[in-house]
C-alpha positions in Angstrom: -0.1 0.1 0.1 1.5 3.3 -1.1 1.2 6.3 1.0 0.1 9.7 -0.5 -0.2 13.0 1.3 -3.6 14.7 2.1 -4.9 17.2 -0.9 -3.7 20.6 0.8 -6.2 22.2 -1.8 -9.6 22.7 -0.4 -11.7 22.6 -3.4 -12.3 19.4 -5.2 -11.4 18.5 -8.9 -13.9 16.1 -10.5 -12.6 14.8 -13.8 -14.7 13.3 -16.9 -13.1 10.0 -18.1 -13.8 9.1 -21.8 -12.0 7.9 -25.1 -8.8 10.2 -23.9 -8.6 8.7 -20.1 -10.0 5.2 -20.1 -6.4 3.8 -19.3 -5.3 2.7 -16.4 -2.0 4.4 -16.7 -4.3 7.9 -17.8 -6.6 7.5 -14.6 -3.7 6.8 -12.3 -2.0 10.0 -13.8 -5.4 12.2 -13.6 -5.6 11.1 -9.9 -1.8 11.8 -9.3 -2.2 15.3 -10.8 -4.9 16.3 -8.4 -8.5 14.7 -9.4 -10.6 13.6 -6.2 -13.7 12.2 -7.9 -14.3 10.8 -11.6 -17.4 11.5 -13.6 -18.6 8.6 -15.9 -20.7 10.2 -18.9 -23.3 8.0 -19.5 -24.3 9.9 -22.8 -21.2 8.0 -24.1 -19.4 4.8 -24.0 -20.5 1.3 -23.5 -21.4 -0.1 -20.3 -18.4 -2.3 -20.5 -16.0 0.7 -20.9 -17.7 2.3 -17.5 -17.3 -0.8 -15.7 -13.8 -1.2 -16.3 -13.2 2.4 -15.3 -14.7 1.9 -12.2 -12.7 -1.3 -11.5 -9.5 0.7 -12.1 -10.7 3.6 -9.9 -11.0 1.1 -6.7 -8.0 -0.5 -7.7 -6.4 3.1 -7.2 -8.2 3.5 -4.1 -7.1 0.2 -2.5 -3.6 1.1 -3.4 -3.3 4.4 -2.1 -6.1 3.7 0.9 -8.0 6.8 -0.2 -11.5 6.7 -0.6 -12.1 8.0 -4.2 -15.7 9.5 -5.5 -17.4 8.0 -8.6 -20.3 9.9 -10.1 -22.5 8.6 -12.9 -24.0 11.3 -15.0 -27.3 10.2 -16.4 -27.7 11.5 -19.9 -31.3 12.9 -19.5 -34.4 13.6 -22.2 -32.5 14.7 -25.4 -34.8 16.6 -27.7 -33.8 16.3 -31.3 -35.1 17.0 -34.6 -35.6 14.7 -37.6 -33.9 14.0 -40.6 -33.3 15.8 -43.8 -34.0 14.0 -47.2 -30.8 15.6 -49.1 -28.4 16.7 -46.4 -28.1 19.6 -44.4 -30.3 22.7 -45.3 -30.1 26.7 -44.4 -32.7 28.6 -42.9 -32.9 32.1 -44.0 -33.6 34.9 -41.5 -37.3 36.0 -41.9 -38.2 32.4 -43.7 -41.1 30.4 -42.0 -40.1 26.9 -41.3 -42.6 24.1 -39.7 -42.1 21.5 -37.3 -44.3 18.8 -37.3 -45.4 14.9 -36.4 -44.9 13.5 -39.8 -41.8 11.1 -39.8 -40.9 11.8 -43.2 -37.5 13.3 -44.1 -37.3 16.8 -44.3 -36.2 19.9 -46.4 -35.3 23.8 -45.9 -39.3 24.7 -45.3 -39.9 21.5 -42.3 -38.7 18.8 -40.4 -40.1 16.1 -38.3 -40.1 16.8 -34.0 -40.5 13.2 -32.7 -41.7 15.0 -29.3 -45.4 15.5 -28.8 -44.6 17.0 -25.5 -43.4 20.1 -27.0 -46.5 20.7 -29.0 -48.4 20.5 -25.7 -46.4 22.9 -24.1 -45.5 25.8 -26.7 -47.6 28.9 -27.2 -46.9 31.5 -29.8 -44.3 33.7 -29.1 -42.0 30.9 -27.7 -38.6 30.3 -28.8 -37.0 27.1 -30.2 -33.4 27.1 -30.3 -31.5 24.5 -32.6 -28.2 23.2 -32.5 -27.0 24.5 -29.1 -28.6 27.8 -29.6 -27.1 28.5 -33.0 -30.2 28.8 -35.0 -33.6 30.5 -33.3 -37.1 30.1 -34.4 -39.9 32.1 -32.9 -43.1 30.2 -32.7 -46.2 31.7 -34.7 -49.1 28.9 -34.4 -48.9 25.4 -32.8 -51.1 22.9 -32.5 -51.1 18.9 -31.9 -49.3 18.2 -35.0 -47.6 21.3 -36.3 -45.4 24.2 -35.2 -45.4 27.1 -37.5 -42.1 29.4 -36.6 -40.2 32.3 -38.3 -36.7 32.0 -38.4 -35.0 34.9 -36.0 -31.4 33.7 -36.3 -30.6 31.4 -39.6 -28.1 29.3 -40.8 -27.0 25.8 -41.6 -29.0 23.0 -40.0 -28.1 19.2 -40.2 -30.0 16.3 -39.0 -30.9 15.1 -35.8 -29.5 18.2 -33.8 -30.6 19.1 -30.1 -33.6 21.3 -29.4 -34.0 23.5 -26.5 -37.2 25.2 -25.4 -36.2 27.8 -22.8 -39.3 29.5 -22.5 -41.9 26.8 -21.0 -41.8 23.8 -18.8 -41.8 20.9 -21.3 -44.2 18.1 -19.0 -41.5 15.3 -20.1 -40.1 12.4 -17.5 -37.1 13.4 -16.1 -35.8 9.8 -16.7 -35.6 7.9 -20.1 -35.4 4.2 -20.6 -32.2 4.9 -21.5 -31.5 6.5 -17.9 -33.4 3.7 -15.9 -30.9 1.2 -17.6 -27.9 3.5 -17.0 -28.8 4.0 -13.4 -29.4 0.2 -12.6 -25.8 -0.2 -14.2 -24.5 2.5 -12.4 -25.6 1.1 -9.0 -24.6 -2.4 -9.9 -21.3 -0.9 -9.8 -21.7 1.0 -6.7 -21.1 4.4 -7.9 -21.2 7.1 -5.1 -23.2 9.9 -6.9 -25.9 10.1 -9.5 -26.1 13.4 -11.6 -29.8 14.1 -13.0 -29.6 15.9 -16.0 -32.4 18.5 -17.0 -34.0 18.8 -13.9 -36.9 21.4 -14.2 -38.8 20.8 -11.0 -38.9 18.9 -7.9 -40.9 16.3 -8.8 -38.2 15.4 -11.7 -36.0 14.0 -8.8 -39.0 11.4 -7.3 -38.4 8.9 -10.0 -34.9 8.4 -9.6 -34.8 8.8 -6.0 -37.3 5.7 -6.1 -34.9 3.9 -8.3 -32.2 4.3 -5.9 -33.9 2.8 -3.3 -31.9 4.6 -0.5 -28.2 3.9 -2.1 -25.9 6.7 -3.4 -26.7 10.5 -3.4 -28.5 12.6 -5.8 -27.1 15.5 -7.6 -29.5 17.5 -9.4 -28.1 19.4 -12.6 -29.2 22.9 -12.9 -29.2 23.8 -16.7 -32.6 24.9 -17.5 -34.2 28.4 -16.7 -37.3 26.5 -15.0 -34.8 24.9 -12.6 -33.8 28.7 -11.3 -37.5 29.3 -10.4 -37.9 26.4 -8.1 -34.2 26.0 -6.9 -35.0 26.4 -3.4 -37.4 23.5 -3.7 -35.0 21.4 -5.9 -32.0 21.9 -3.4 -34.1 20.7 -0.6 -34.7 17.4 -2.2 -31.3 16.3 -3.6 -27.8 15.9 -1.6 -25.7 18.3 -4.2 -26.2 20.5 -7.2 -24.1 21.0 -10.3 -24.0 24.8 -12.2 -24.2 22.9 -15.6 -23.3 25.9 -17.6 -23.4 24.7 -21.2 -27.2 23.9 -21.6 -27.9 27.1 -19.3 -25.9 29.1 -21.4 -27.7 27.9 -24.4 -31.3 28.6 -23.1 -30.3 31.8 -21.4 -28.2 34.8 -22.6 -24.7 34.0 -22.0 -24.4 37.3 -19.8 -27.0 35.7 -17.3 -25.3 32.9 -16.7 -22.3 34.2 -14.3 -25.1 35.9 -11.9 -27.1 32.8 -11.9 -23.7 30.6 -11.2 -23.2 33.0 -8.0 -26.8 32.5 -6.8 -27.0 28.6 -7.0 -23.2 28.3 -5.4 -24.6 30.6 -2.7 -27.9 28.8 -2.2 -26.1 25.4 -1.9 -23.8 26.7 0.3 -26.2 28.2 2.9 -27.7 24.8 2.8 -24.7 23.1 3.2 -25.4 20.9 0.0 -22.0 20.4 -2.1 -22.1 22.2 -5.3 -20.4 21.5 -8.4 -19.2 24.4 -11.1 -18.9 22.6 -14.6 -18.2 22.9 -18.1 -16.1 24.7 -20.5 -13.8 25.7 -17.4 -10.6 25.1 -19.3 -12.2 24.5 -22.8 -9.0 25.4 -24.8 -6.9 22.8 -23.2 -8.9 20.1 -25.3 -6.3 21.5 -27.9 -3.8 23.2 -26.4 -1.3 22.6 -23.7 -2.2 25.9 -21.5 -5.4 27.9 -21.1 -6.5 31.2 -21.9 -6.6 33.9 -19.0 -10.0 34.2 -19.0 -10.3 30.4 -18.5 -7.8 30.7 -15.4 -9.9 33.9 -14.4 -13.1 31.5 -14.6 -12.0 28.4 -12.7 -10.5 31.2 -10.2 -14.0 32.5 -9.9 -15.6 29.6 -8.8 -13.0 28.9 -6.3 -13.3 32.1 -4.8 -17.0 31.8 -4.5 -16.5 28.8 -2.5 -17.7 26.0 -5.1 -17.3 22.8 -3.4 -15.8 21.3 -6.4 -14.7 22.1 -10.0 -15.3 20.1 -13.2 -13.3 19.1 -16.3 -15.5 17.6 -18.9 -13.8 17.2 -22.5 -10.9 18.7 -21.3 -10.1 15.0 -19.9 -12.5 13.0 -21.6 -11.5 13.6 -25.4 -8.8 16.4 -25.0 -5.0 16.4 -26.2 -3.7 17.4 -22.5 -6.0 15.5 -20.0 -3.4 15.2 -17.1 -2.2 18.7 -18.2 -5.9 19.7 -17.4 -6.0 18.3 -14.1 -2.7 19.8 -13.1 -3.9 23.4 -14.6 -7.0 23.2 -12.4 -5.2 22.1 -9.4 -2.8 25.0 -9.8 -5.2 27.8 -10.3 -6.8 26.7 -7.1 -3.9 26.3 -4.9 -2.8 29.8 -5.9 -6.1 31.3 -5.2 -6.5 29.6 -1.9 -3.0 31.1 -1.2 -4.3 34.3 -1.7 -4.5 36.3 1.9 -8.2 37.4 0.9 -9.4 34.2 0.0 -11.1 33.5 3.5 -12.7 36.5 3.5 -14.1 36.5 0.2 -15.3 33.1 1.2 -17.3 34.2 4.3 -19.0 36.7 2.1 -21.8 34.1 1.8 -23.4 33.9 5.2 -24.3 30.4 6.7 -26.5 30.5 9.5 -26.7 27.4 11.4 -30.2 25.7 12.0 -31.7 25.7 15.5 -29.8 21.9 16.1 -27.1 21.0 18.4 -25.0 19.5 15.6 -25.6 23.0 13.7 -24.3 24.9 16.6 -21.3 22.4 17.3 -20.3 23.0 13.7 -20.5 26.5 13.8 -18.4 26.7 16.8 -15.8 24.4 15.5 -15.0 27.1 12.7 -15.1 30.0 15.3 -12.8 27.6 17.9 -10.2 27.0 15.7 -9.4 30.6 14.7 -9.5 31.6 18.4 -7.2 28.6 19.6 -5.5 28.3 16.7 -6.1 24.7 16.0 -4.7 22.8 13.1 -7.6 20.5 12.2 -10.9 19.8 12.7 -11.6 16.0 13.4 -15.0 14.5 12.7 -16.2 11.0 13.4 -19.4 10.4 11.5 -21.6 7.5 10.0 -23.7 9.3 7.8 -21.7 12.5 6.9 -24.1 14.6 7.8 -21.6 16.3 10.7 -18.8 16.8 8.0 -21.2 18.6 5.8 -22.2 20.9 8.1 -18.5 21.8 9.2 -17.6 22.3 5.7 -20.5 24.5 5.1 -18.6 26.7 7.4 -15.6 26.8 5.2 -13.0 26.7 8.3 -9.4 27.8 7.7 -8.0 24.6 8.5 -8.4 21.1 7.1 -11.5 18.8 8.1 -10.4 14.8 8.6 -13.6 12.6 8.3 -13.3 9.5 10.3 -16.0 6.8 9.2 -16.6 3.2 9.5 -19.0 3.3 6.4 -16.8 3.3 2.8 -19.6 4.6 1.2 -19.7 7.7 3.3 -16.1 8.2 2.7 -16.2 7.7 -0.8 -19.0 10.5 -1.2 -16.8 13.0 0.3 -14.8 13.5 -2.4 -17.1 16.3 -3.5 -16.9 18.1 -0.2 -15.0 21.0 0.5 -11.6 20.5 2.3 -12.7 17.2 3.2 -10.0 14.3 3.7 -12.2 11.3 4.4 -10.6 8.0 6.2 -12.4 5.0 6.7 -11.4 3.4 10.1 -13.2 1.4 13.1 -15.7 2.9 15.0 -15.1 3.8 18.4 -16.8 3.1 21.7 -15.4 5.5 24.5 -14.6 8.7 25.0 -11.2 8.3 25.7 -10.6 6.2 22.3 -12.4 8.8 20.4 -9.6 11.4 21.5 -6.7 8.9 20.9 -7.9 8.0 17.7 -8.4 11.7 16.5 -4.5 12.4 17.4 -3.4 9.1 16.1 -5.2 9.7 12.9 -4.0 13.5 12.6 -0.5 12.5 12.9 -0.7 9.6 10.6 -2.1 11.5 7.8 0.3 14.2 8.7 -2.6 17.1 9.3 -0.8 18.2 12.7 1.9 17.2 14.9 3.4 17.3 18.4 2.2 20.5 20.1 -0.6 21.3 17.6 -4.4 21.8 18.9 -7.3 19.7 17.0 -10.9 19.9 17.6 -12.9 16.8 17.9 -16.6 16.3 16.8 -18.2 13.1 17.5 -21.7 11.9 18.7 -22.8 10.3 22.0 -23.9 6.9 21.7 -20.9 6.5 19.4 -21.8 5.2 16.1 -25.4 6.6 16.2 -26.2 8.3 12.9 -27.1 12.1 13.6 -26.5 12.4 17.0 -23.2 14.9 16.9 -23.1 16.4 20.5 -19.4 16.6 22.1 -16.9 19.1 20.7 -13.4 18.9 22.7 -10.1 20.6 22.1 -7.0 18.2 22.5 -3.4 18.9 22.2 -1.0 16.2 20.6 1.6 15.8 23.4 5.4 15.0 21.9 5.4 11.7 23.4 2.5 10.6 21.4 4.3 10.6 18.0 5.4 7.1 18.8 3.2 4.5 17.3 0.9 6.5 15.7 1.3 4.3 12.7 -0.8 1.4 14.6 -4.7 1.0 13.9 
């Protein structure tokens, strides 16, 4: 078993696996370069490939004795037009264009739209965006079988391009048949997080939650304008959110996305729900070994805002420089977190505790760590809720999460500032203090003479019972034998 020092970086890095990174060598390189969690994009790739990647990640986890997070990202309902008889067509500005239920190949005047739910939802004046928003159609009239539009932004259009409907809520099931198959596969593989795409309303989370049967955690991807209107309700029903700026930037004006990113990050932080900022963060590194200065600034902004994790998509899945992209993101995060004003900026967002003992102690741990100059906060946890509460406070010191549950340890790869360790449970107050000191030393998060803060619940091993906060000092004679279990 090899020893790997804990990340000194607080923000987590989520790397997407794909053709450029589905090998044992490259996954290892991404892990060593700084990837804390790995995303399986279920929109692409065979189950056999994803299963092989899961096995490789779990192998690294065992080799380095570090719980590692795997997120399966479901494709969600993709809306697409039909085919064209003679290849791509050109839509001219001001021209009329029809979308209908006729399955015959289309031309420059019409095309099939095999989604009856869109016909039911649209109203005159609504927009239809084609090919990631490159073309814009304005609805003139709509019936059960025909949508008459006028072209507002024209251009070339080829078959099976995507359709976005930004102005209405389309009453579609959040999970397609493919999603259900992919979800069953992901659960069989023991992934830690399930990401649900194109969430529009709180009800969209219900089916996935039911199918998950209590296993794994649910992350809602915020990429539809309708989701913004009900963000608070959605946040209450999931364990984490992702600011999925790709589709969000298609359905909204680009200038609307940065304020919404901050709004979503702040809302998630107030509730103590991990929040991931994703899409096009280092986009130029798909082909170039270095990013643009604007991309560096974009990543830095997400770190300054206090996001729990930042994600690489095509940069690591299909790019020419996957390892360099992770290393660059790691370097940017380190630079920001060493800014003397970083913590002050983090605490612009007020995270008021709920009126519970656990929340009060989590808030107190942050305050006490500053007052007594502690080096570490140690949390004994079963479900991870204590750690989530402490991470919400964004303390200046690392958080060491000690849990007997492997699934809990693995999920924490999306939590800000947390180093998770699976270890045997404790049975007494004295054992709690001794183990906290021993693990702090073993993982090189504290040394002799340092103060550490310990949070736990009595009776020990009871989920959600955090009611003890203790400040301990590591004595010099405790340096011996800390490698023992």
